[in-house]
C-alpha positions in Angstrom: -40.8 -68.3 -17.9 -43.6 -68.6 -20.5 -42.3 -68.8 -24.0 -42.7 -65.6 -26.1 -44.1 -65.2 -29.5 -42.3 -62.9 -32.0 -44.6 -60.1 -31.0 -43.7 -60.5 -27.4 -47.0 -61.9 -26.1 -46.9 -64.7 -23.5 -47.5 -68.2 -24.9 -49.3 -70.6 -22.5 -46.9 -73.1 -21.1 -48.4 -76.4 -20.0 -45.4 -77.1 -17.7 -47.1 -74.8 -15.1 -50.4 -76.6 -15.1 -51.1 -78.0 -11.6 -51.2 -81.8 -11.1 -53.3 -82.0 -7.9 -54.6 -78.4 -7.5 -57.8 -77.5 -9.3 -57.6 -75.1 -12.2 -60.0 -74.9 -15.1 -59.1 -75.9 -18.7 -59.0 -72.4 -19.9 -59.6 -68.8 -18.9 -59.1 -67.0 -15.6 -60.2 -68.1 -12.2 -60.2 -66.4 -8.8 -62.3 -66.6 -5.6 -63.9 -69.9 -4.6 -67.7 -69.5 -4.4 -70.6 -71.7 -3.4 -68.6 -74.5 -1.7 -71.0 -77.2 -0.7 -71.3 -81.0 -0.1 -74.5 -82.4 -1.5 -75.5 -86.1 -2.0 -71.8 -87.2 -1.5 -70.5 -84.7 -4.1 -68.3 -81.7 -3.3 -69.2 -78.7 -5.4 -66.7 -76.0 -6.1 -68.0 -72.9 -7.8 -65.6 -70.1 -8.6 -65.1 -66.7 -10.2 -64.3 -67.4 -13.8 -63.6 -65.6 -17.1 -64.0 -68.4 -19.6 -63.0 -66.3 -22.6 -59.5 -65.2 -21.7 -56.8 -65.7 -19.0 -57.4 -62.3 -17.5 -59.8 -61.0 -14.8 -63.2 -59.7 -15.9 -66.3 -61.0 -17.7 -67.1 -62.7 -14.4 -69.2 -66.0 -14.6 -69.5 -68.7 -12.0 -67.4 -71.7 -13.1 -68.2 -75.1 -11.6 -66.3 -78.3 -10.7 -67.3 -81.4 -8.7 -65.4 -84.1 -6.8 -66.0 -87.1 -4.6 -62.6 -86.9 -2.8 -61.6 -83.2 -2.9 -58.5 -84.1 -5.1 -59.9 -85.3 -8.4 -62.1 -82.5 -9.9 -64.3 -82.7 -12.9 -65.0 -79.4 -14.6 -68.7 -78.8 -15.2 -70.7 -76.4 -17.4 -70.9 -72.7 -16.4 -73.4 -72.0 -13.7 -74.0 -68.2 -13.5 -73.6 -65.6 -16.3 -73.2 -61.9 -16.6 -76.3 -60.1 -17.8 -77.6 -56.6 -18.4 -77.5 -55.9 -14.6 -73.9 -56.8 -14.2 -71.4 -59.6 -13.6 -71.8 -62.6 -11.3 -69.5 -61.8 -8.4 -68.7 -64.0 -5.3 -71.3 -65.7 -3.2 -72.3 -68.8 -1.3 -74.3 -72.0 -1.8 -76.6 -73.4 0.8 -78.7 -76.6 1.2 -82.3 -75.5 1.6 -83.5 -79.0 2.7 -86.8 -77.7 4.1 -87.6 -75.6 1.0 -87.8 -72.4 3.1 -87.3 -70.4 -0.1 -90.2 -72.0 -1.9 -88.0 -72.4 -5.0 -88.2 -76.2 -5.1 -91.0 -78.7 -5.8 -93.4 -79.4 -2.9 -91.8 -81.7 -0.4 -88.3 -81.3 -1.8 -85.3 -79.1 -1.0 -82.2 -78.3 -3.0 -79.2 -76.0 -3.5 -79.7 -72.2 -3.5 -77.1 -69.6 -4.2 -76.8 -66.0 -2.8 -74.3 -63.9 -4.8 -73.4 -60.4 -5.8 -74.6 -58.9 -9.0 -72.0 -56.2 -9.8 -73.2 -53.5 -12.2 -71.9 -50.0 -12.9 -72.1 -48.1 -9.7 -74.3 -50.7 -7.9 -73.7 -54.0 -6.1 -76.7 -56.0 -5.0 -77.4 -59.5 -3.6 -79.3 -61.9 -5.8 -80.8 -65.4 -5.3 -80.6 -68.4 -7.6 -81.2 -72.2 -7.4 -80.2 -75.3 -9.1 -82.6 -76.3 -11.8 -83.8 -79.9 -12.1 -81.4 -81.8 -14.5 -79.6 -78.6 -15.5 -76.2 -77.4 -14.3 -77.1 -73.8 -14.8 -78.5 -71.9 -11.8 -82.0 -70.4 -12.3 -82.4 -66.8 -11.2 -85.1 -65.9 -8.7 -87.6 -63.6 -10.5 -87.8 -61.2 -7.6 -84.1 -60.3 -7.6 -82.4 -58.4 -6.1 -83.1 -59.8 -2.6 -80.9 -57.2 -0.9 -80.0 -53.7 -2.2 -78.4 -51.0 0.0 -77.8 -48.6 -2.8 -74.1 -49.2 -2.6 -71.3 -49.5 -5.2 -69.2 -51.7 -2.8 -71.5 -54.2 -1.1 -70.5 -57.7 -1.9 -69.5 -61.4 -1.3 -72.3 -62.8 0.8 -71.7 -66.0 2.9 -74.9 -67.6 4.2 -75.7 -70.3 6.7 -78.6 -71.7 8.7 -78.4 -70.9 12.4 -80.4 -73.4 14.5 -80.7 -71.4 17.7 -82.7 -68.7 16.0 -84.2 -70.8 13.2 -83.0 -68.2 10.6 -80.7 -67.9 7.7 -77.8 -65.6 8.5 -75.9 -63.6 5.8 -72.6 -62.0 6.3 -71.6 -59.5 3.6 -68.9 -56.9 3.1 -69.5 -53.2 2.9 -66.1 -53.1 1.3 -65.0 -49.5 1.3 -66.7 -48.8 4.6 -64.6 -51.6 6.2 -67.6 -53.1 7.8 -69.3 -56.5 7.8 -73.1 -56.5 7.8 -75.2 -59.3 9.4 -78.7 -60.1 8.1 -81.5 -62.5 8.9 -84.0 -64.3 6.8 -86.6 -67.1 7.1 -86.9 -67.7 3.4 -83.6 -66.6 1.7 -85.7 -63.9 -0.1 -86.4 -61.2 2.6 -83.5 -59.9 4.6 -83.3 -57.7 7.7 -80.1 -56.1 9.0 -79.2 -57.2 12.6 -75.6 -56.1 13.3 -72.3 -54.9 12.1 -68.6 -55.5 12.7 -65.8 -53.4 11.4 -62.8 -51.1 11.5 -60.9 -54.0 13.0 -57.6 -55.6 12.0 -56.0 -54.7 8.7 -58.3 -52.5 6.8 -56.5 -52.4 3.4 -58.4 -50.7 0.6 -61.4 -53.2 0.7 -62.9 -55.7 3.1 -63.9 -58.7 1.0 -65.1 -62.3 1.1 -66.2 -62.7 4.8 -67.0 -66.1 6.3 -68.4 -66.8 9.7 -68.1 -70.3 11.1 -68.1 -72.1 14.4 -64.8 -74.0 14.8 -64.1 -76.9 17.2 -61.5 -76.2 19.8 -59.0 -78.9 20.4 -59.8 -80.6 23.7 -63.5 -79.6 23.6 -65.8 -76.6 23.2 -66.0 -74.3 20.2 -65.6 -70.7 19.2 -66.9 -68.5 16.4 -64.3 -67.3 13.8 -64.8 -64.5 11.3 -62.6 -64.8 8.3 -62.0 -61.6 6.4 -60.0 -61.0 3.3 -58.4 -57.6 2.5 -57.1 -56.3 -0.8 -54.7 -54.6 -1.1 -53.1 -53.9 2.2 -51.5 -57.2 3.4 -48.2 -57.0 5.3 -46.7 -59.2 2.6 -48.2 -57.0 -0.2 -51.5 -57.2 -1.9 -54.1 -59.8 -0.8 -54.4 -61.8 2.4 -56.9 -63.5 4.8 -57.1 -62.4 8.4 -59.3 -63.9 11.1 -60.9 -62.9 14.4 -61.9 -65.3 17.3 -65.0 -64.4 19.2 -68.7 -64.8 19.9 -71.8 -64.8 17.7 -75.1 -64.3 19.4 -77.3 -64.8 16.3 -77.4 -61.0 15.6 -73.8 -60.0 15.3 -70.2 -61.0 16.0 -68.0 -59.7 18.9 -64.2 -60.3 18.8 -62.7 -61.8 21.9 -59.6 -59.7 21.7 -58.0 -57.0 19.5 -55.4 -59.3 17.9 -55.1 -59.4 14.1 -54.2 -62.9 13.0 -53.2 -64.0 9.4 -54.3 -67.4 8.2 -51.4 -67.8 5.9 -48.0 -66.1 5.8 -47.4 -66.6 2.1 -48.3 -64.1 -0.6 -50.6 -66.3 -2.6 -53.6 -67.2 -0.4 -56.8 -65.3 -0.7 -60.6 -65.4 -0.4 -60.9 -68.4 1.8 -64.4 -70.0 1.9 -65.7 -72.9 3.9 -67.9 -75.7 2.6 -71.5 -75.8 3.5 -73.3 -79.0 4.7 -70.3 -80.8 6.1 -71.5 -81.6 9.7 -68.7 -82.4 12.1 -66.0 -80.9 9.9 -65.0 -77.5 8.7 -63.3 -77.6 5.3 -62.1 -74.6 3.4 -60.3 -73.6 0.1 -58.7 -70.4 -1.1 -57.5 -68.9 -4.3 -53.8 -69.3 -4.9 -52.8 -65.9 -6.3 -52.5 -62.3 -5.5 -54.4 -59.3 -7.0 -51.2 -57.4 -7.4 -49.9 -59.6 -10.2 -52.6 -62.3 -11.0 -53.1 -61.0 -14.5 -49.4 -61.3 -15.3 -48.3 -64.7 -14.1 -47.6 -67.4 -16.7 -50.8 -69.1 -18.1 -51.0 -72.9 -18.6 -53.3 -72.0 -20.6 -55.7 -71.2 -17.7 -54.5 -68.6 -15.2 -55.3 -69.3 -11.5 -55.7 -72.3 -9.2 -57.2 -73.3 -5.8 -55.3 -74.4 -2.8 -55.7 -78.0 -1.6 -58.7 -78.2 0.8 -57.8 -77.7 4.4 -59.7 -78.9 7.5 -59.9 -76.2 10.1 -60.0 -76.1 13.9 -58.8 -74.0 16.8 -56.0 -74.4 19.3 -55.5 -72.5 22.5 -51.9 -72.4 23.7 -50.1 -69.9 26.0 -53.0 -67.5 25.9 -52.9 -67.4 22.1 -55.6 -68.6 19.6 -54.3 -70.4 16.6 -56.2 -71.8 13.6 -55.0 -75.3 12.9 -55.0 -76.3 9.2 -54.7 -79.9 8.0 -54.5 -81.1 4.4 -56.3 -84.3 3.4 -54.6 -87.6 3.6 -52.8 -87.9 0.2 -51.9 -91.6 0.5 -54.6 -92.8 -1.9 -53.1 -90.6 -4.6 -49.4 -91.5 -4.0 -48.0 -92.5 -7.4 -45.3 -94.7 -5.8 -43.9 -95.4 -2.4 -41.2 -92.9 -2.6 -38.7 -92.7 0.3 -39.3 -93.1 4.0 -36.4 -92.6 6.4 -35.8 -92.4 10.1 -32.8 -92.0 12.3 -31.7 -91.3 15.9 -29.2 -88.6 15.1 -28.3 -87.2 11.7 -25.5 -84.6 11.2 -25.0 -81.9 8.6 -25.2 -82.9 5.0 -27.6 -84.1 2.3 -30.0 -86.7 3.8 -32.2 -87.6 0.8 -32.7 -86.8 -2.9 -35.7 -87.4 -5.2 -36.0 -86.8 -8.9 -38.6 -84.4 -10.1 -41.3 -85.4 -12.7 -43.8 -83.0 -14.3 -46.3 -85.8 -14.1 -46.4 -85.6 -10.3 -46.4 -83.3 -7.3 -44.2 -84.0 -4.3 -45.3 -84.3 -0.7 -42.6 -84.0 1.9 -43.2 -84.7 5.6 -40.6 -84.2 8.3 -40.4 -84.3 12.1 -37.9 -84.5 15.0 -35.7 -82.2 17.0 -33.1 -79.8 15.5 -30.1 -78.6 17.5 -29.9 -74.8 18.1 -28.7 -72.7 15.1 -29.3 -75.5 12.7 -31.3 -75.3 9.5 -33.4 -77.9 7.7 -33.4 -77.1 3.9 -35.7 -78.7 1.3 -34.5 -77.6 -2.1 -36.0 -78.1 -5.6 -33.2 -77.3 -8.1 -32.0 -77.6 -11.7 -28.6 -77.4 -13.5 -29.2 -73.8 -14.5 -28.9 -72.7 -10.9 -32.6 -72.2 -10.0 -33.7 -73.2 -6.6 -37.0 -73.2 -4.7 -36.4 -73.6 -1.0 -38.4 -74.3 2.1 -37.5 -75.3 5.6 -37.0 -74.5 9.2 -34.4 -72.2 10.7 -33.8 -73.0 14.4 -31.9 -69.8 15.2 -32.5 -67.2 17.8 -36.1 -66.8 16.4 -37.2 -70.2 15.1 -39.4 -70.2 12.1 -40.4 -72.0 8.9 -39.6 -70.2 5.7 -40.2 -70.2 1.9 -37.8 -68.7 -0.6 -38.4 -68.3 -4.3 -35.8 -65.7 -4.9 -33.7 -68.0 -7.1 -36.6 -69.2 -9.3 -36.5 -67.0 -12.5 -39.5 -67.8 -14.6 -41.5 -64.8 -13.5 -40.7 -61.4 -12.1 -43.0 -58.5 -11.0 -42.4 -55.4 -8.9 -44.7 -56.7 -6.2 -43.6 -60.3 -6.3 -42.1 -61.0 -2.9 -39.4 -63.6 -2.8 -39.4 -64.8 0.8 -41.8 -65.5 3.7 -41.0 -66.6 7.3 -43.5 -67.9 9.9 -42.3 -67.5 13.4 -42.8 -70.5 15.7 -43.9 -69.4 19.2 -41.6 -72.0 20.9 -38.2 -70.8 22.2 -36.2 -73.0 22.4 -37.9 -75.2 19.8 -38.5 -78.6 21.5 -39.9 -80.5 18.5 -41.0 -79.8 15.0 -43.1 -81.3 12.3 -44.1 -80.0 8.8 -45.9 -81.1 5.6 -44.9 -79.5 2.3 -46.7 -80.1 -1.0 -44.9 -78.8 -4.2 -46.9 -78.8 -7.4 -45.8 -77.5 -10.9 -46.3 -73.9 -9.9 -47.1 -73.8 -6.2 -45.9 -74.7 -2.8 -48.0 -75.1 0.4 -46.3 -75.5 3.8 -48.0 -76.5 7.1 -46.0 -76.7 10.3 -46.3 -77.4 14.0 -49.3 -79.7 13.7 -51.0 -77.3 11.3 -50.4 -74.2 13.4 -48.3 -72.4 10.8 -49.0 -72.1 7.1 -47.5 -70.4 4.0 -48.5 -70.6 0.4 -46.5 -69.4 -2.6 -46.6 -69.6 -6.4 -43.4 -70.4 -8.2 -42.4 -70.5 -11.9 -39.2 -72.1 -13.0 -37.6 -70.7 -16.2 -36.1 -74.2 -16.9 -37.6 -77.4 -15.7 -36.7 -78.4 -12.1 -34.8 -81.7 -11.8 -34.2 -82.8 -8.3 -35.4 -82.3 -4.7 -32.9 -82.6 -1.9 -33.2 -82.5 1.9 -30.3 -81.1 3.7 -29.3 -80.3 7.3 -27.0 -77.4 7.8 -24.9 -76.7 10.9 -26.1 -79.2 13.6 -28.0 -82.3 14.4 -31.4 -83.7 13.6 -32.5 -86.1 16.3 -35.3 -88.6 16.3 -35.8 -87.7 12.7 -38.5 -88.9 10.4 -38.6 -88.0 6.7 -40.9 -89.1 3.9 -40.8 -87.9 0.2 -43.4 -89.3 -2.2 -44.8 -88.4 -5.6 -48.5 -87.6 -5.7 -50.9 -87.5 -8.6 
């Protein structure tokens, strides 16, 4: 729990600052914006209040990286003005200078974003100035105005088959996604709509439309759509629809509602532009129900690790597959690597915890029926963060923060479970990354995912891996410090 001043105000606690997840030095951060790869550099823009660790006063923060792990915070890129705050949006690479915003014969990065003023949300255009980190606003803004107070979060991409820019943008309270075309990023025409599908919540937000490769060949279009509030877990979540995009609008292939992450702290996923051959995305690790109350460090808010996305078709089900980057180059030391033919119940490994590192745990093998794999981060004061796999009647991965006492809130759920659609469970694998105040779990070759924040009241001390009530056969286990 954050230390308290004599007046009761929370004092920032650096113990909660992430080691390998991006968070700004100060202030408040939420949705990722304008993710793009340009000239070998990954750009992460994001919603940011630089003045205080609470939401509001929305600017675009900016960070850059060459490896998606080490991020360098840059100068602010977009600012509030008399027309409103700089809400979410997208960055594109306008290599052919279709916008006419760049010098003759040159292209560059252009942003489409929401200007959110009192009673009106419109879409504006900006571009990167030469030798300046600040985005220059297009003088003809706004470029799209539908006289709406809840019309936001454009995602834009170039669609080769129609030789047009495509914008997907949320009519938030109408629970509808609008599709628009442009040849120059300045003049937009409505071409289609999608809506009243899946979980409605109060608002549709942060849409993203992308063509994902299917394992084994072919591809499908996927529409990602965040809702807030209204998630089954409470508050914010990201759902997705698999279907077809004809250049005008999106049609879902079925009526299924699929959640991208079963945890409570994964929102506003956006994919990177200009990464041919790969689809990479990041999300905000928090939840709008309590994001202004969590301990600060002294910033409040962080991003997930980047995830590479693809699709898997199995047993008439579509699954998004999510994979984290190879963390080997950032391993602080070798850690532990164990294997066995048959292990029985008990503690199989231990690793001390250091606030200088995150921990990556990978495990695989076969669990006997009714057994449980438990990965536990603990201290002598009785706190415990637990993750694992329960191979009972309904096999599933789980996260449990109910015994971590550094933060409480009426809407702070303590547990999540991700059912595994294999009965009986033939084989399992999982990758877990625990940072100072977050845990990300991916299982079954990236088919299952869950993300949670956690805040210990007292420093964690030891990680242990335990098997309860059974056998772990053909087991492999690796624990290594990262960062």
